[in-house]
C-alpha positions as a Markdown table, in Angstrom:
| # | Residue | x | y | z |
|---|---|---|---|---|
| 1 | Met | 24.9 | -100.9 | 97.5 |
| 2 | Asn | 21.9 | -102.8 | 99.1 |
| 3 | Leu | 22.5 | -106.0 | 100.7 |
| 4 | Pro | 21.6 | -108.5 | 98.1 |
| 5 | Asn | 23.9 | -106.5 | 95.7 |
| 6 | Lys | 26.8 | -106.8 | 98.4 |
| 7 | Leu | 26.2 | -111.0 | 98.6 |
| 8 | Thr | 26.6 | -111.1 | 94.5 |
| 9 | Val | 30.0 | -109.2 | 94.6 |
| 10 | Val | 31.1 | -111.5 | 97.8 |
| 11 | Arg | 29.9 | -114.5 | 95.2 |
| 12 | Ile | 32.0 | -113.1 | 92.3 |
| 13 | Ile | 35.0 | -112.1 | 94.3 |
| 14 | Leu | 34.8 | -116.0 | 95.8 |
| 15 | Ile | 35.5 | -117.3 | 92.3 |
| 16 | Pro | 39.0 | -116.1 | 92.0 |
| 17 | Ile | 40.0 | -117.4 | 95.6 |
| 18 | Phe | 38.0 | -121.2 | 94.6 |
| 19 | Met | 40.3 | -121.1 | 91.6 |
| 20 | Leu | 43.6 | -120.0 | 93.2 |
| 21 | Val | 43.2 | -122.7 | 95.9 |
| 22 | Leu | 42.2 | -125.5 | 93.5 |
| 23 | Leu | 44.6 | -124.6 | 90.7 |
| 24 | Leu | 47.7 | -123.4 | 92.4 |
| 25 | Pro | 50.3 | -126.3 | 93.4 |
| 26 | Leu | 49.2 | -126.2 | 96.9 |
| 27 | Asp | 50.1 | -129.2 | 98.9 |
| 28 | Trp | 48.0 | -128.8 | 102.4 |
| 29 | Gly | 47.8 | -132.7 | 102.4 |
| 30 | Met | 45.0 | -135.2 | 102.6 |
| 31 | Val | 42.5 | -135.9 | 105.2 |
| 32 | Thr | 40.5 | -139.1 | 105.8 |
| 33 | Trp | 36.5 | -139.0 | 106.2 |
| 34 | Ala | 34.6 | -142.2 | 106.4 |
| 35 | Gly | 37.3 | -144.2 | 105.2 |
| 36 | Thr | 37.6 | -142.1 | 101.8 |
| 37 | Gln | 40.8 | -139.7 | 101.2 |
| 38 | Ile | 40.3 | -136.0 | 100.4 |
| 39 | Glu | 42.8 | -133.5 | 99.3 |
| 40 | Val | 42.5 | -130.5 | 101.9 |
| 41 | Thr | 42.5 | -128.1 | 98.6 |
| 42 | His | 39.5 | -129.7 | 97.5 |
| 43 | Leu | 37.7 | -129.7 | 101.1 |
| 44 | Val | 38.6 | -125.8 | 101.1 |
| 45 | Gly | 37.5 | -125.5 | 97.6 |
| 46 | Ala | 33.8 | -127.4 | 98.5 |
| 47 | Ile | 33.8 | -125.2 | 101.4 |
| 48 | Ile | 34.0 | -121.8 | 99.2 |
| 49 | Phe | 32.2 | -123.2 | 96.9 |
| 50 | Ala | 29.2 | -123.8 | 99.1 |
| 51 | Ala | 29.6 | -120.7 | 101.1 |
| 52 | Ala | 29.5 | -118.7 | 97.5 |
| 53 | Ser | 26.3 | -121.0 | 96.7 |
| 54 | Leu | 24.7 | -119.8 | 100.0 |
| 55 | Thr | 24.8 | -116.1 | 98.7 |
| 56 | Asp | 23.3 | -116.7 | 95.6 |
| 57 | Phe | 20.1 | -118.0 | 98.0 |
| 58 | Leu | 20.0 | -115.5 | 100.3 |
| 59 | Asp | 20.9 | -112.8 | 98.2 |
| 60 | Gly | 17.8 | -114.0 | 95.8 |
| 61 | Gln | 15.4 | -114.4 | 99.5 |
| 62 | Ile | 16.5 | -110.8 | 100.6 |
| 63 | Ala | 15.9 | -108.9 | 97.4 |
| 64 | Arg | 12.4 | -110.3 | 97.0 |
| 65 | Arg | 11.3 | -110.1 | 100.8 |
| 66 | Gln | 12.9 | -106.2 | 100.7 |
| 67 | His | 11.6 | -105.2 | 97.5 |
| 68 | Leu | 15.5 | -104.4 | 96.7 |
| 69 | Val | 15.7 | -105.3 | 93.2 |
| 70 | Ser | 17.9 | -103.3 | 91.4 |
| 71 | Asn | 19.5 | -103.3 | 87.8 |
| 72 | Phe | 22.6 | -104.3 | 88.8 |
| 73 | Gly | 21.2 | -107.5 | 90.7 |
| 74 | Lys | 19.5 | -108.2 | 87.7 |
| 75 | Phe | 22.7 | -108.2 | 85.5 |
| 76 | Ala | 25.0 | -109.4 | 88.0 |
| 77 | Asp | 23.5 | -112.1 | 90.3 |
| 78 | Pro | 22.7 | -114.5 | 87.0 |
| 79 | Leu | 26.0 | -113.7 | 85.9 |
| 80 | Ala | 27.8 | -114.6 | 89.3 |
| 81 | Asp | 25.8 | -117.7 | 89.1 |
| 82 | Lys | 26.9 | -118.8 | 85.9 |
| 83 | Met | 30.4 | -117.6 | 86.4 |
| 84 | Leu | 30.9 | -119.7 | 89.4 |
| 85 | Val | 29.3 | -123.1 | 88.4 |
| 86 | Met | 31.0 | -122.9 | 85.0 |
| 87 | Thr | 34.3 | -122.5 | 86.4 |
| 88 | Ala | 33.4 | -125.2 | 88.9 |
| 89 | Phe | 32.7 | -127.5 | 85.7 |
| 90 | Ile | 35.8 | -126.8 | 83.9 |
| 91 | Ile | 37.9 | -127.3 | 87.0 |
| 92 | Leu | 36.2 | -130.5 | 87.7 |
| 93 | Val | 36.7 | -131.8 | 83.8 |
| 94 | Ala | 40.6 | -130.9 | 84.5 |
| 95 | Phe | 40.7 | -133.1 | 87.2 |
| 96 | Asn | 38.8 | -136.1 | 85.5 |
| 97 | Gln | 35.8 | -135.8 | 87.5 |
| 98 | Val | 33.4 | -134.7 | 85.1 |
| 99 | Pro | 33.4 | -135.8 | 81.4 |
| 100 | Ser | 34.3 | -133.2 | 79.0 |
| 101 | Trp | 31.0 | -133.5 | 76.8 |
| 102 | Val | 29.0 | -132.9 | 80.5 |
| 103 | Ala | 30.6 | -129.6 | 81.0 |
| 104 | Ala | 30.2 | -128.6 | 77.3 |
| 105 | Ile | 26.4 | -129.2 | 77.4 |
| 106 | Ile | 26.3 | -127.3 | 80.6 |
| 107 | Val | 28.4 | -124.1 | 79.0 |
| 108 | Cys | 26.4 | -124.2 | 75.9 |
| 109 | Arg | 23.2 | -124.0 | 77.6 |
| 110 | Glu | 24.0 | -121.3 | 80.0 |
| 111 | Leu | 25.4 | -119.5 | 77.4 |
| 112 | Ala | 22.1 | -119.8 | 74.9 |
| 113 | Val | 20.2 | -119.0 | 77.8 |
| 114 | Thr | 22.2 | -115.8 | 78.5 |
| 115 | Gly | 21.6 | -115.1 | 75.2 |
| 116 | Leu | 17.7 | -115.4 | 75.2 |
| 117 | Arg | 17.4 | -113.3 | 78.4 |
| 118 | Leu | 19.6 | -110.4 | 76.4 |
| 119 | Ile | 16.8 | -110.7 | 73.6 |
| 120 | Ile | 14.1 | -110.7 | 75.8 |
| 121 | Val | 15.4 | -107.7 | 78.0 |
| 122 | Glu | 15.9 | -105.7 | 74.7 |
| 123 | Asn | 12.6 | -106.5 | 73.0 |
| 124 | Asp | 10.2 | -106.3 | 76.2 |
| 125 | Gly | 12.8 | -104.2 | 78.8 |
| 126 | Gln | 12.0 | -107.4 | 81.2 |
| 127 | Val | 14.5 | -109.9 | 82.7 |
| 128 | Met | 13.1 | -113.2 | 82.1 |
| 129 | Ala | 12.6 | -115.1 | 85.7 |
| 130 | Ala | 13.7 | -118.3 | 86.7 |
| 131 | Ala | 11.4 | -120.9 | 86.3 |
| 132 | Met | 10.9 | -124.2 | 88.3 |
| 133 | Pro | 13.0 | -126.4 | 86.2 |
| 134 | Gly | 15.7 | -123.5 | 86.4 |
| 135 | Lys | 15.7 | -123.5 | 89.9 |
| 136 | Ile | 15.9 | -127.5 | 90.1 |
| 137 | Lys | 18.6 | -126.9 | 87.7 |
| 138 | Thr | 20.5 | -124.7 | 89.7 |
| 139 | Thr | 20.5 | -126.6 | 92.8 |
| 140 | Thr | 21.3 | -130.5 | 91.7 |
| 141 | Gln | 24.4 | -128.5 | 89.8 |
| 142 | Met | 25.4 | -126.9 | 92.8 |
| 143 | Ile | 24.8 | -130.4 | 95.0 |
| 144 | Ala | 26.5 | -132.2 | 92.3 |
| 145 | Ile | 29.9 | -130.0 | 92.4 |
| 146 | Ile | 30.0 | -130.0 | 96.2 |
| 147 | Leu | 29.4 | -133.8 | 96.1 |
| 148 | Leu | 32.6 | -134.1 | 93.5 |
| 149 | Phe | 34.9 | -131.9 | 95.3 |
| 150 | Leu | 34.0 | -133.8 | 98.3 |
| 151 | Asn | 34.9 | -137.1 | 96.6 |
| 152 | Asn | 31.2 | -138.4 | 97.5 |
| 153 | Val | 32.7 | -139.0 | 101.2 |
| 154 | Leu | 29.0 | -138.4 | 102.3 |
| 155 | Phe | 27.7 | -140.9 | 101.0 |
| 156 | Ala | 31.2 | -143.2 | 100.8 |
| 157 | Ala | 29.2 | -145.4 | 103.9 |
| 158 | Ile | 26.4 | -146.4 | 102.0 |
| 159 | Asn | 28.3 | -146.9 | 98.9 |
| 160 | Val | 26.3 | -145.0 | 96.6 |
| 161 | Pro | 27.6 | -142.6 | 93.7 |
| 162 | Met | 25.4 | -139.6 | 94.9 |
| 163 | Ala | 27.9 | -137.5 | 93.0 |
| 164 | Ala | 27.5 | -138.9 | 89.8 |
| 165 | Ile | 23.6 | -139.3 | 90.3 |
| 166 | Phe | 23.5 | -135.5 | 91.1 |
| 167 | Leu | 25.6 | -135.0 | 87.9 |
| 168 | Tyr | 23.4 | -137.0 | 85.7 |
| 169 | Ile | 20.1 | -135.2 | 87.3 |
| 170 | Cys | 21.7 | -131.9 | 86.8 |
| 171 | Leu | 22.2 | -132.7 | 83.3 |
| 172 | Phe | 18.7 | -133.8 | 82.7 |
| 173 | Phe | 17.8 | -130.6 | 84.1 |
| 174 | Thr | 20.1 | -128.4 | 82.3 |
| 175 | Ile | 19.1 | -129.8 | 78.9 |
| 176 | Tyr | 15.2 | -129.9 | 80.0 |
| 177 | Ser | 15.3 | -126.3 | 81.5 |
| 178 | Gly | 17.1 | -124.8 | 78.7 |
| 179 | Ile | 14.7 | -126.6 | 75.7 |
| 180 | Asp | 11.6 | -125.3 | 78.3 |
| 181 | Tyr | 13.2 | -121.6 | 78.2 |
| 182 | Phe | 13.1 | -121.6 | 74.4 |
| 183 | Val | 9.9 | -123.1 | 73.9 |
| 184 | Gln | 8.3 | -120.7 | 76.6 |
| 185 | Asn | 10.0 | -117.8 | 74.5 |
| 186 | Arg | 9.6 | -118.8 | 71.1 |
| 187 | Ala | 7.5 | -116.3 | 70.0 |
| 188 | Ile | 10.6 | -113.7 | 70.3 |
| 189 | Phe | 11.8 | -115.3 | 67.3 |
| 190 | Ser | 8.5 | -115.3 | 65.3 |
| 191 | Asp | 10.1 | -112.5 | 63.0 |
| 192 | Ser | 12.9 | -114.9 | 62.0 |
| 193 | Phe | 10.0 | -117.2 | 60.1 |
| 194 | Glu | 7.8 | -114.6 | 58.7 |
| 195 | Lys | 7.8 | -114.4 | 54.9 |
């Protein structure tokens, strides 16, 4: 197994660890940072999520630079990303930090684009590459999730709700990039509209 695939596997393994830290009734206390209190479990969860997100960046960079693209990577890398992000948003809904309708839109978009990718692979034998709006979506989702778990502590001193701002920026790019993928690949559905 090459290094990018190992990093993807690490990301998948981190998902249940991330869930256990946040969802088990652990009482590790609170930590105060810049006058804002954060549960230690949320801080640890944010660190695990950030580490998993870093593996996403690294595996893609290494795979492209060293020409280590594989079928496993094409399948597992986007799947691991979606599993990580959807898990985080569902947990944030449970913690009342993200409105359920926002998480529902994000989950539905991810499922719809995954279905589109499967149709494209079946018809063309090619994997749909991530476009720039999709990359912005992923980056803003990951930043929003980390800030939400950290209770916006990084921006508490200037009293700017950056966690909420990034949440709605990522929601915009989630919707926009989803629409963009379907518009760019609308020809795949042309047989559905033929008489």
